[in-house]
C-alpha positions as a Markdown table, in Angstrom:
| # | Residue | x | y | z |
|---|---|---|---|---|
| 1 | Met | 83.1 | -13.1 | 81.9 |
| 2 | Ile | 85.0 | -14.9 | 84.8 |
| 3 | Val | 81.3 | -16.0 | 86.6 |
| 4 | Ser | 81.4 | -18.0 | 83.8 |
| 5 | Phe | 83.8 | -19.9 | 84.2 |
| 6 | Phe | 82.3 | -20.8 | 88.0 |
| 7 | Val | 78.6 | -20.7 | 86.9 |
| 8 | Pro | 77.3 | -22.6 | 84.2 |
| 9 | Asp | 73.8 | -21.0 | 84.7 |
| 10 | Val | 73.4 | -17.7 | 81.9 |
| 11 | Tyr | 70.5 | -16.2 | 84.3 |
| 12 | Val | 72.6 | -16.6 | 87.5 |
| 13 | Gln | 75.4 | -15.1 | 85.8 |
| 14 | Ser | 73.2 | -12.0 | 83.9 |
| 15 | Val | 72.3 | -11.3 | 87.5 |
| 16 | Ile | 75.3 | -11.2 | 88.8 |
| 17 | Phe | 76.1 | -9.0 | 86.2 |
| 18 | Ile | 73.2 | -6.3 | 87.1 |
| 19 | Ala | 73.9 | -6.5 | 90.3 |
| 20 | Thr | 77.9 | -5.6 | 90.3 |
| 21 | Ser | 76.9 | -2.9 | 87.8 |
| 22 | Thr | 74.5 | -1.2 | 89.4 |
| 23 | Val | 76.8 | -1.3 | 92.9 |
| 24 | Leu | 79.8 | 0.0 | 90.9 |
| 25 | Ile | 77.8 | 2.9 | 89.3 |
| 26 | Phe | 76.5 | 4.2 | 92.6 |
| 27 | Leu | 80.1 | 4.0 | 93.9 |
| 28 | Thr | 82.0 | 5.6 | 91.0 |
| 29 | Lys | 79.7 | 8.5 | 90.8 |
| 30 | Pro | 80.9 | 10.5 | 93.6 |
| 31 | Phe | 84.5 | 9.8 | 92.6 |
| 32 | Val | 84.0 | 11.1 | 89.5 |
| 33 | Asn | 82.2 | 14.2 | 90.3 |
| 34 | Lys | 85.2 | 15.2 | 92.4 |
| 35 | Phe | 87.2 | 15.2 | 89.2 |
| 36 | Val | 84.3 | 16.7 | 86.7 |
| 37 | Gly | 83.7 | 19.4 | 88.8 |
| 38 | Lys | 79.9 | 20.7 | 88.0 |
| 39 | Gln | 79.0 | 24.3 | 88.1 |
| 40 | Lys | 75.7 | 24.7 | 89.6 |
| 41 | Thr | 74.6 | 28.0 | 88.0 |
| 42 | Val | 75.4 | 29.4 | 84.5 |
| 43 | Ala | 77.0 | 32.9 | 84.8 |
| 44 | Thr | 75.5 | 35.2 | 81.8 |
| 45 | Asn | 76.9 | 38.5 | 80.7 |
| 46 | Ala | 74.0 | 40.0 | 82.4 |
| 47 | Tyr | 75.1 | 39.4 | 85.9 |
| 48 | Ser | 78.6 | 41.2 | 85.3 |
| 49 | Ile | 76.8 | 44.4 | 85.8 |
| 50 | Ile | 75.8 | 43.5 | 89.3 |
| 51 | Gly | 77.7 | 45.9 | 91.3 |
| 52 | Lys | 78.9 | 48.3 | 89.2 |
| 53 | Thr | 77.9 | 51.9 | 89.1 |
| 54 | Gly | 76.0 | 53.7 | 86.2 |
| 55 | Ile | 74.2 | 56.8 | 85.4 |
| 56 | Val | 70.3 | 56.8 | 85.5 |
| 57 | Thr | 69.3 | 58.0 | 81.8 |
| 58 | Thr | 65.3 | 57.8 | 82.2 |
| 59 | Glu | 63.9 | 58.5 | 86.0 |
| 60 | Ile | 63.2 | 55.6 | 88.1 |
| 61 | Asn | 59.8 | 55.6 | 89.0 |
| 62 | Pro | 58.7 | 52.4 | 90.9 |
| 63 | Val | 54.7 | 53.4 | 91.4 |
| 64 | Gln | 55.1 | 53.8 | 87.4 |
| 65 | Gly | 57.5 | 51.2 | 86.7 |
| 66 | Thr | 59.6 | 53.2 | 84.4 |
| 67 | Gly | 63.5 | 54.1 | 84.3 |
| 68 | Gln | 66.8 | 53.2 | 82.8 |
| 69 | Ile | 70.0 | 53.3 | 83.6 |
| 70 | Lys | 73.3 | 53.2 | 81.4 |
| 71 | Ile | 76.6 | 50.8 | 82.2 |
| 72 | Ala | 79.4 | 50.4 | 80.5 |
| 73 | Gly | 77.9 | 51.7 | 77.5 |
| 74 | Glu | 74.5 | 49.7 | 77.7 |
| 75 | Val | 71.2 | 51.0 | 78.6 |
| 76 | Trp | 69.0 | 48.8 | 81.2 |
| 77 | Ser | 66.1 | 49.2 | 82.5 |
| 78 | Ala | 65.9 | 49.2 | 85.7 |
| 79 | Lys | 63.8 | 49.5 | 88.7 |
| 80 | Ser | 64.3 | 50.7 | 92.6 |
| 81 | Thr | 64.4 | 48.7 | 95.5 |
| 82 | Thr | 62.4 | 51.5 | 97.7 |
| 83 | Glu | 59.7 | 53.5 | 96.7 |
| 84 | Glu | 61.5 | 56.6 | 96.3 |
| 85 | Ile | 61.8 | 58.3 | 92.3 |
| 86 | Ile | 65.6 | 58.3 | 91.8 |
| 87 | Ser | 65.9 | 61.0 | 89.5 |
| 88 | Glu | 67.8 | 61.6 | 86.2 |
| 89 | Asn | 71.6 | 61.9 | 86.0 |
| 90 | Thr | 71.6 | 60.4 | 89.4 |
| 91 | Glu | 74.8 | 58.0 | 90.1 |
| 92 | Ile | 73.3 | 54.4 | 90.8 |
| 93 | Thr | 75.1 | 51.0 | 92.1 |
| 94 | Val | 73.4 | 47.3 | 90.9 |
| 95 | Leu | 72.4 | 45.2 | 93.5 |
| 96 | Arg | 70.9 | 42.2 | 91.4 |
| 97 | Ile | 69.1 | 41.4 | 88.2 |
| 98 | Asp | 65.5 | 40.6 | 88.2 |
| 99 | Gly | 63.8 | 39.4 | 85.0 |
| 100 | Val | 65.2 | 41.6 | 82.4 |
| 101 | Lys | 66.1 | 44.7 | 85.1 |
| 102 | Ala | 68.5 | 46.1 | 87.0 |
| 103 | Val | 67.7 | 46.5 | 90.4 |
| 104 | Val | 69.4 | 49.1 | 91.5 |
| 105 | Gln | 69.9 | 51.9 | 94.5 |
| 106 | Ala | 71.4 | 55.6 | 94.8 |
| 107 | Thr | 75.4 | 55.4 | 95.0 |
| 108 | Ala | 75.4 | 57.0 | 98.3 |
| 109 | Lys | 73.1 | 54.6 | 100.1 |
| 110 | Val | 74.2 | 51.4 | 99.0 |
| 111 | Pro | 76.1 | 49.3 | 101.7 |
| 112 | Lys | 78.5 | 46.8 | 100.8 |
| 113 | Glu | 76.4 | 43.7 | 102.3 |
| 114 | Asn | 73.5 | 44.5 | 100.2 |
| 115 | Val | 75.2 | 43.8 | 96.7 |
| 116 | Thr | 74.4 | 40.3 | 95.6 |
| 117 | Val | 77.0 | 38.0 | 93.2 |
């Protein structure tokens, strides 16, 4: 609107409008992102079991791809990080979630730095 007082040509006004709008969009985006605060990952309830301990209800056999654990009253399919079989009623710790299976390791063998959140 201010340009219309100084330049009578509509095409020049349009070019100035488009140029200033584009510049303002790129300059204000970083400023707005500071206050909006985007969350990069969507955390689900499945990730709440990472780092928790549970009990093996069905033997975890990496060769056959079988195994189940129970954590906080929920039964999960599980797989081991190693090639060894984890027997039933063994206490485990969940290291991470891989698809629909919990990746676990026997509690006595879990170093703190292996647990990923």
